[in-house]
C-alpha positions as CSV (number, residue, x, y, z in Angstrom):
1,M,-124.9,-28.9,85.0
2,F,-122.2,-26.6,83.7
3,P,-120.0,-27.8,80.9
4,P,-116.9,-30.0,81.6
5,I,-114.1,-28.1,83.1
6,E,-110.4,-28.8,84.0
7,P,-108.7,-27.7,87.1
8,H,-106.4,-24.6,86.8
9,D,-104.5,-25.8,90.0
10,S,-104.0,-29.1,91.6
11,G,-101.5,-30.9,94.0
12,M,-100.9,-33.4,96.7
13,L,-101.0,-32.3,100.3
14,D,-99.0,-34.1,102.9
15,V,-101.4,-34.5,105.8
16,G,-99.1,-36.8,107.8
17,D,-99.3,-40.3,108.9
18,G,-97.8,-41.2,105.5
19,D,-100.8,-39.9,103.8
20,R,-101.0,-37.5,100.8
21,V,-104.3,-36.0,99.7
22,Y,-105.0,-35.1,96.2
23,W,-106.8,-31.7,95.6
24,E,-107.8,-29.5,92.7
25,V,-109.3,-26.2,92.1
26,V,-111.7,-25.2,89.3
27,G,-113.6,-21.9,88.2
28,D,-112.7,-18.3,88.8
29,P,-109.4,-17.9,90.9
30,E,-111.0,-14.7,92.2
31,G,-114.6,-16.4,92.7
32,K,-116.4,-17.4,95.8
33,P,-114.4,-20.1,97.6
34,A,-116.4,-23.5,98.0
35,V,-115.3,-26.9,98.8
36,F,-117.1,-30.3,98.1
37,A,-116.9,-33.5,100.2
38,H,-117.5,-36.5,98.2
39,G,-119.5,-39.7,99.3
40,G,-118.6,-43.1,100.1
41,P,-116.6,-43.0,102.2
42,G,-114.1,-43.8,99.4
43,G,-116.1,-42.6,96.4
44,G,-113.5,-40.0,95.2
45,C,-114.2,-36.7,93.5
46,T,-115.1,-36.9,90.0
47,E,-115.4,-34.8,86.8
48,K,-119.1,-34.4,87.5
49,H,-118.5,-32.8,90.9
50,R,-116.7,-30.0,89.2
51,R,-119.7,-29.2,87.2
52,W,-122.0,-28.3,90.1
53,F,-120.3,-25.0,90.3
54,D,-120.7,-21.9,88.1
55,P,-117.0,-21.4,86.8
56,A,-117.6,-17.6,86.3
57,K,-118.6,-17.2,89.9
58,Y,-117.0,-20.0,92.2
59,R,-113.3,-21.0,93.1
60,A,-114.4,-24.7,93.8
61,V,-112.0,-26.9,95.7
62,L,-112.5,-30.7,95.3
63,F,-110.4,-33.4,96.9
64,D,-110.0,-37.2,97.4
65,Q,-110.3,-38.1,101.0
66,R,-107.6,-40.2,102.6
67,N,-106.6,-43.4,100.6
68,C,-109.0,-43.2,97.8
69,G,-109.1,-41.4,94.4
70,R,-105.9,-40.1,93.6
71,S,-104.7,-39.7,97.2
72,T,-102.0,-42.1,98.3
73,P,-101.5,-44.9,99.6
74,H,-104.6,-46.3,98.1
75,A,-107.0,-48.5,100.2
76,A,-107.4,-51.1,97.4
77,D,-104.0,-52.2,98.6
78,P,-105.1,-54.6,101.3
79,G,-101.7,-54.0,103.1
80,V,-102.4,-50.2,103.5
81,D,-102.9,-49.3,107.0
82,L,-106.1,-47.3,107.5
83,S,-105.7,-46.6,111.2
84,A,-105.1,-42.8,110.6
85,N,-108.1,-42.8,108.4
86,T,-110.7,-41.3,110.7
87,T,-113.5,-38.5,110.5
88,Q,-111.4,-36.3,112.8
89,N,-108.4,-36.6,110.5
90,L,-110.5,-36.0,107.4
91,V,-111.9,-32.9,109.2
92,A,-108.2,-31.7,109.9
93,D,-107.3,-32.4,106.4
94,M,-109.9,-30.0,105.1
95,E,-108.8,-27.4,107.3
96,R,-105.3,-27.9,106.4
97,L,-106.2,-27.7,102.8
98,R,-108.1,-24.4,103.4
99,E,-105.0,-22.8,105.0
100,H,-102.7,-24.3,102.1
101,L,-105.0,-22.6,99.6
102,G,-105.0,-19.2,101.4
103,I,-108.8,-19.3,101.7
104,D,-110.4,-17.4,104.7
105,R,-113.9,-18.7,104.6
106,W,-115.8,-21.0,102.2
107,L,-119.0,-22.5,101.2
108,V,-118.9,-26.1,102.4
109,S,-120.8,-28.8,100.6
110,G,-121.2,-32.5,100.5
111,G,-123.4,-35.5,99.7
112,S,-124.3,-38.7,101.2
113,W,-121.3,-39.6,103.5
114,G,-119.9,-36.2,102.5
115,S,-122.6,-34.6,104.2
116,T,-121.5,-36.1,107.5
117,L,-118.2,-34.9,106.7
118,A,-119.4,-31.5,105.8
119,L,-121.4,-31.2,108.9
120,A,-118.4,-32.6,111.1
121,Y,-116.2,-29.8,109.6
122,A,-118.7,-27.0,109.9
123,Q,-119.3,-27.9,113.7
124,A,-115.4,-27.9,114.1
125,H,-114.7,-24.8,112.4
126,P,-118.1,-22.7,112.2
127,S,-116.0,-19.3,111.8
128,R,-114.6,-20.7,108.6
129,V,-117.9,-21.6,106.9
130,T,-120.1,-19.1,104.8
131,E,-122.8,-21.4,103.9
132,L,-123.6,-25.1,103.9
133,V,-125.4,-27.1,101.1
134,I,-126.0,-30.8,101.6
135,I,-127.4,-33.4,99.4
136,D,-128.7,-36.9,100.7
137,V,-128.3,-36.0,104.3
138,T,-126.7,-38.4,106.7
139,T,-125.0,-37.9,110.1
140,T,-123.9,-41.6,110.3
141,R,-125.4,-42.4,113.5
142,R,-125.1,-46.1,114.5
143,R,-128.9,-46.1,114.0
144,E,-128.4,-45.1,110.4
145,I,-125.8,-47.6,109.9
146,E,-128.0,-50.5,111.2
147,W,-130.8,-49.5,109.0
148,L,-128.5,-49.3,105.9
149,Y,-127.1,-52.7,106.4
150,H,-129.7,-54.5,108.1
151,G,-133.1,-52.6,108.9
152,V,-133.9,-52.0,105.2
153,G,-133.4,-55.6,104.6
154,R,-137.1,-56.0,105.5
155,Y,-137.6,-55.1,101.9
156,F,-135.0,-57.5,100.8
157,P,-134.8,-60.5,103.1
158,E,-133.3,-62.9,100.6
159,A,-130.4,-60.3,99.8
160,R,-130.0,-59.5,103.5
161,Q,-129.5,-63.1,104.3
162,R,-126.7,-63.4,101.5
163,F,-125.0,-60.2,102.7
164,C,-125.0,-61.3,106.3
165,A,-123.8,-64.7,105.4
166,V,-120.2,-63.9,106.4
167,A,-121.4,-64.0,109.9
168,P,-124.7,-66.0,110.1
169,G,-126.8,-64.9,113.0
170,A,-124.4,-62.3,114.3
171,P,-125.5,-58.7,115.1
172,I,-124.9,-56.2,112.3
173,G,-122.0,-54.7,113.9
174,E,-120.2,-58.0,113.8
175,V,-121.1,-58.5,110.3
176,L,-119.6,-55.2,109.2
177,S,-116.7,-55.9,111.4
178,T,-116.2,-59.4,109.6
179,Y,-116.5,-57.6,106.2
180,D,-113.6,-55.0,107.5
181,R,-111.4,-57.9,108.1
182,L,-112.2,-59.8,104.9
183,L,-111.5,-56.5,102.9
184,A,-108.2,-56.2,104.4
185,D,-107.2,-59.8,103.3
186,P,-105.8,-60.4,99.7
187,A,-107.4,-63.9,99.8
188,T,-110.9,-62.6,100.4
189,Q,-110.9,-59.0,99.4
190,R,-112.5,-59.4,96.0
191,S,-115.3,-61.9,97.0
192,A,-116.2,-59.6,100.0
193,A,-116.2,-56.4,97.9
194,A,-118.4,-58.2,95.3
195,E,-121.0,-58.9,98.1
196,W,-120.7,-55.4,99.6
197,L,-121.2,-53.9,96.2
198,R,-124.3,-56.2,95.5
199,W,-125.9,-55.0,98.7
200,E,-125.4,-51.4,97.9
201,D,-127.0,-51.8,94.5
202,T,-130.0,-53.7,96.0
203,V,-130.7,-51.0,98.6
204,I,-131.2,-48.3,95.8
205,S,-132.8,-50.9,93.3
206,L,-136.4,-49.6,94.0
207,E,-135.6,-45.8,93.4
208,P,-137.0,-44.1,90.4
209,H,-133.7,-43.0,89.2
210,A,-131.5,-45.9,90.5
211,D,-128.1,-45.8,88.9
212,L,-127.2,-49.6,88.7
213,V,-124.0,-50.5,87.0
214,E,-121.9,-53.6,86.3
215,H,-119.2,-53.8,88.8
216,P,-115.7,-54.5,87.2
217,L,-114.0,-54.7,90.8
218,D,-111.4,-52.4,89.8
219,A,-109.2,-50.4,92.3
220,A,-111.8,-47.6,92.9
221,E,-114.6,-50.2,93.8
222,L,-112.3,-52.4,96.1
223,C,-111.4,-48.9,97.8
224,F,-114.9,-48.0,98.1
225,A,-116.0,-51.2,99.8
226,R,-113.0,-51.3,102.1
227,L,-113.4,-47.7,103.3
228,C,-117.1,-48.1,103.7
229,A,-116.5,-51.2,106.0
230,H,-113.8,-49.3,107.8
231,Y,-115.9,-46.5,108.8
232,F,-119.4,-48.1,109.2
233,S,-117.8,-50.9,111.5
234,R,-116.5,-48.3,113.9
235,G,-119.5,-45.9,113.9
236,A,-117.6,-43.4,111.6
237,F,-115.4,-42.7,114.7
238,L,-118.1,-40.4,116.0
239,E,-119.9,-40.2,119.3
240,E,-123.4,-41.5,118.8
241,G,-125.8,-38.6,117.6
242,I,-123.2,-35.8,118.2
243,L,-123.7,-34.0,114.9
244,L,-127.6,-33.5,115.7
245,R,-126.8,-32.7,119.3
246,E,-124.2,-30.1,118.5
247,A,-126.2,-28.7,115.6
248,G,-126.4,-25.5,117.5
249,K,-122.8,-24.7,116.6
250,L,-124.1,-24.1,113.1
251,A,-126.2,-21.2,114.2
252,G,-125.9,-18.2,112.0
253,I,-124.7,-20.4,109.0
254,P,-127.3,-20.6,106.2
255,G,-127.9,-23.9,105.0
256,V,-129.8,-25.9,102.3
257,L,-130.7,-29.6,103.0
258,I,-131.8,-31.4,99.9
259,H,-133.2,-35.0,100.3
260,G,-135.1,-37.5,98.3
261,R,-138.5,-38.5,99.5
262,H,-137.8,-42.2,98.2
263,D,-134.3,-42.5,99.8
264,L,-134.1,-46.0,101.2
265,S,-130.4,-45.8,102.0
266,S,-130.8,-42.7,104.3
267,P,-134.5,-42.3,105.2
268,L,-135.7,-38.6,105.3
269,D,-136.1,-38.5,109.1
270,T,-132.4,-37.7,109.6
271,A,-132.8,-34.7,107.5
272,W,-135.9,-33.6,109.2
273,D,-134.4,-33.9,112.5
274,L,-131.3,-31.8,111.4
275,A,-133.6,-29.1,110.1
276,Q,-135.3,-29.0,113.3
277,A,-132.1,-28.7,115.4
278,W,-130.7,-26.2,112.9
279,P,-133.2,-23.2,112.3
280,D,-131.0,-21.6,109.9
281,A,-131.4,-24.5,107.4
282,T,-134.0,-25.0,104.9
283,L,-135.0,-28.6,104.0
284,E,-136.0,-29.4,100.4
285,V,-137.7,-32.7,100.1
286,I,-137.7,-34.0,96.4
287,A,-140.8,-35.9,95.7
288,D,-139.4,-37.9,92.7
289,S,-135.9,-38.7,94.1
290,G,-134.2,-41.2,96.2
291,H,-130.6,-41.5,97.1
292,S,-129.8,-41.4,93.3
293,A,-130.4,-38.0,92.2
294,S,-133.4,-37.2,89.8
295,P,-133.2,-34.2,87.5
296,T,-135.4,-32.3,90.0
297,M,-132.7,-32.8,92.8
298,R,-129.9,-31.9,90.6
299,N,-131.7,-28.8,89.5
300,R,-132.4,-27.8,93.1
301,L,-128.7,-28.4,93.9
302,L,-127.6,-26.0,91.2
303,R,-130.1,-23.4,92.4
304,A,-128.7,-23.7,95.8
305,F,-125.2,-23.0,94.7
306,A,-126.5,-20.2,92.4
307,E,-128.5,-18.5,95.2
308,F,-125.2,-18.5,97.5
309,A,-122.9,-17.4,94.6
């Protein structure tokens, strides 16, 4: 990765609904425009994300999606209304940010949940996208959500039982809706977030490069759990399968899809299906990686950005 770099421009964008979105720009002000959509939902952009882009070649834009990171109000506050936090509004926020920065077209990139957002943006505004670079490919279909929070539990039945104990015997959609309610209640938010994060760690625990950490249950982690439950209990506000069905809208846009062979969170078949539906995309399967990136996966991501620079 490139050396640490500080933004040369940043600000808060008023996107309506009482929400303000934090944004920053790093690299060459005259460089190739690019934007990165972080994961989660609710993960926020980090110093590490800045370092994917060659500062001598890119004008890289990063932003914290609604109600997370440095954006306000913050979802860690259980009293914050999330009703305006939808995929469609996040897409509109990206387009508003592009216009605010005076960018005509840009490379769009994203990882994990951010890949869903990147695809949704590109399909809504294909004329504004020069290329797509996507890592840990997701489209957040309900079948993908069902796998992540229930199906993969065939490998972790005891952990699945604990995760689903908030609504014993209920369908996974009801379990997620229960978490959504618990995470918006000051009395239950911390205990629900602890169980949510425990499950997230369990799912990646078999991966060769799993990044497992102690969870202090700080504001960032409470926000992450709440926004994940908000989105995944509602099918990410997307018509089922729409990002695959409408992949034809990406025709003519070069893309690179980078996905780990051992990804239990987001199995490879989604990336495979997207590559079949989008002939301009190249699928790179990383043999030694899961959802947590291996050095091989990180190097392939850097090479993709270098190729498009």
